[in-house]
ROZATOR-906114 format. One record per residue: x negated, y negated, z negated of N, C-alpha, C, O in turn. Coordinates in steps of 0.05 Angstrom, whole numbers, padded with zeros to 5 digits, always signed. Example, Ala and Ser with C-alpha at 12.3 -4.5 7.8 and 13.67 -1.06 7.14 Angstrom:
% residues 2
-00264+00114-00156-00246+00090-00156-00264+00066-00156-00285+00066-00169
-00257+00045-00142-00273+00021-00143-00258-00001-00157-00268-00023-00161
//
This chain:
% residues 81
+00081+00562-00416+00070+00538-00403+00060+00546-00375+00049+00568-00372
+00064+00528-00355+00054+00534-00328+00024+00528-00327+00013+00513-00342
+00012+00541-00307-00017+00536-00304-00022+00509-00292-00004+00497-00280
-00046+00499-00294-00053+00472-00286-00050+00468-00256-00041+00447-00247
-00056+00488-00240-00054+00486-00211-00024+00482-00203-00018+00466-00185
-00006+00497-00215+00022+00494-00209+00032+00466-00218+00049+00454-00204
+00023+00456-00241+00031+00430-00251+00022+00408-00233+00037+00389-00227
-00003+00410-00223-00013+00389-00205+00002+00390-00179+00009+00369-00168
+00008+00413-00168+00023+00416-00144+00051+00404-00147+00060+00390-00129
+00064+00409-00169+00091+00398-00174+00090+00367-00176+00107+00354-00165
+00069+00356-00189+00067+00327-00191+00062+00315-00163+00074+00294-00156
+00045+00328-00147+00039+00318-00120+00064+00318-00103+00070+00299-00089
+00079+00340-00104+00104+00342-00088+00125+00322-00097+00139+00311-00081
+00126+00316-00123+00145+00297-00133+00139+00269-00122+00156+00255-00113
+00113+00261-00124+00106+00234-00113+00110+00233-00083+00120+00213-00073
+00104+00254-00069+00109+00254-00040+00138+00251-00034+00145+00239-00013
+00156+00261-00051+00185+00259-00046+00195+00231-00050+00217+00224-00042
+00179+00214-00064+00187+00186-00069+00178+00167-00047+00184+00143-00048
+00165+00176-00027+00154+00159-00006+00176+00143+00008+00171+00119+00014
+00199+00154+00013+00220+00139+00026+00230+00116+00009+00235+00094+00019
+00231+00120-00017+00239+00098-00035+00218+00076-00036+00225+00053-00037
+00193+00084-00034+00171+00065-00035+00168+00050-00009+00155+00029-00009
+00178+00061+00013+00176+00047+00038+00150+00051+00053+00145+00037+00073
+00134+00069+00044+00109+00074+00059+00099+00102+00053+00107+00115+00033
+00082+00112+00070+00070+00138+00066+00045+00135+00048+00034+00114+00046
+00037+00157+00036+00014+00157+00019-00007+00178+00030-00009+00200+00019
-00020+00171+00052-00039+00190+00064-00063+00196+00046-00075+00217+00050
-00069+00179+00027-00093+00184+00011-00086+00191-00018-00102+00185-00036
-00063+00203-00023-00055+00212-00049-00076+00231-00060-00083+00251-00047
-00086+00226-00084-00107+00243-00095-00104+00247-00125-00091+00231-00139
-00116+00268-00135-00115+00275-00163-00136+00257-00177-00159+00256-00169
-00128+00243-00198-00146+00226-00213-00155+00240-00239-00179+00240-00245
-00135+00251-00254-00142+00263-00280-00121+00283-00288-00098+00280-00282
-00130+00304-00302-00112+00324-00314-00121+00327-00343-00144+00330-00349
-00101+00327-00361-00107+00330-00390-00084+00346-00402-00061+00344-00395
-00091+00362-00421-00072+00378-00436-00062+00361-00460-00078+00349-00474
-00035+00360-00464-00025+00344-00486-00035+00354-00513-00043+00377-00515
-00033+00337-00533-00043+00344-00560-00030+00369-00571-00043+00386-00584
-00004+00373-00565+00010+00396-00575+00007+00421-00556+00017+00442-00561
-00009+00416-00535-00016+00437-00516+00008+00449-00502+00008+00473-00494
+00029+00433-00499+00054+00442-00485+00057+00430-00457+00073+00441-00441
+00043+00409-00451+00047+00395-00426+00020+00387-00413+00000+00382-00427
+00020+00387-00387-00002+00376-00372+00004+00347-00366+00025+00340-00356
-00015+00329-00372-00013+00301-00366-00030+00296-00340-00054+00299-00341
-00016+00290-00319-00029+00289-00293-00028+00260-00282-00006+00248-00281
-00051+00250-00274-00052+00224-00261-00060+00227-00232-00080+00239-00225
-00043+00216-00215-00048+00216-00186-00053+00187-00178-00042+00168-00189
-00070+00183-00158-00076+00156-00149-00073+00154-00119-00074+00174-00104
-00069+00129-00109-00067+00124-00081-00073+00094-00077-00071+00078-00095
-00081+00088-00052-00086+00060-00045-00062+00049-00030-00050+00063-00014
-00056+00024-00035-00035+00010-00020-00049-00007+00001-00065-00024-00007
-00042-00003+00026-00055-00019+00047-00050-00049+00042-00028-00058+00037
-00072-00065+00045-00069-00094+00042-00061-00106+00068-00070-00098+00090
-00044-00126+00066-00037-00141+00090-00058-00163+00094-00068-00174+00075
-00066-00168+00119-00086-00188+00123-00076-00215+00114-00053-00222+00118
-00093-00231+00102-00084-00258+00092-00077-00276+00116-00088-00273+00137
-00058-00293+00110-00050-00313+00131-00073-00333+00135-00087-00340+00115
-00077-00341+00159-00097-00361+00165-00084-00388+00163-00071-00397+00182
-00086-00401+00140-00073-00427+00135-00083-00448+00155-00067-00465+00164
-00109-00448+00161-00119-00468+00180-00106-00465+00207-00100-00485+00220
-00102-00440+00216-00090-00435+00241-00062-00448+00242-00053-00457+00263
-00047-00447+00219-00020-00458+00218-00020-00488+00220+00000-00500+00228
-00043-00501+00213-00044-00530+00213-00053-00542+00239-00045-00565+00246
-00069-00527+00255-00080-00538+00280-00061-00530+00303-00057-00506+00307
-00051-00549+00318-00033-00542+00340-00049-00528+00363-00072-00535+00368
-00036-00510+00375-00048-00496+00398-00039-00510+00424-00021-00526+00424
-00053-00504+00445-00046-00516+00471-00017-00509+00478-00003-00527+00488
-00009-00484+00474+00018-00476+00481+00039-00491+00464+00060-00499+00474
+00033-00495+00438+00053-00509+00421+00055-00538+00429+00076-00550+00427
+00033-00550+00438+00034-00578+00448+00051-00580+00473+00067-00599+00476
+00048-00561+00491+00064-00562+00516+00093-00558+00510+00111-00570+00522
+00100-00540+00490+00127-00536+00482+00141-00560+00470+00165-00564+00472
+00125-00578+00458+00135-00602+00446+00136-00625+00466+00147-00647+00460
+00126-00620+00490+00125-00641+00510+00102-00661+00507+00102-00682+00520
+00083-00654+00490+00060-00672+00485+00040-00667+00508+00035-00644+00515
+00028-00689+00518+00008-00685+00539-00015-00668+00529-00024-00671+00506
-00025-00650+00545-00047-00632+00537-00073-00647+00534-00091-00637+00520
-00076-00671+00545-00101-00685+00542-00099-00707+00520-00077-00719+00517
-00120-00711+00507-00121-00733+00487-00101-00731+00464-00090-00751+00456
-00097-00708+00454-00077-00705+00432-00087-00710+00405-00073-00708+00385
-00113-00718+00402-00124-00725+00376-00121-00754+00370-00129-00763+00349
//
């Protein structure tokens, strides 16, 4: 059986190799947990990472016309309410 440090390094490198498939990098990849299997033949390794959140859309902004959008529609800029 390999030592725990080698097993963790192998798991880390494996996840890093999947970054292209996932479509993003994992700058905060971290070790969460290491446990020896019941039969003591395998290391069970949990790695964690955060997925960046996209900012929520501002629905109100989508509903209220802007000055530029009014001009593009040919609507007079004054008295549009």
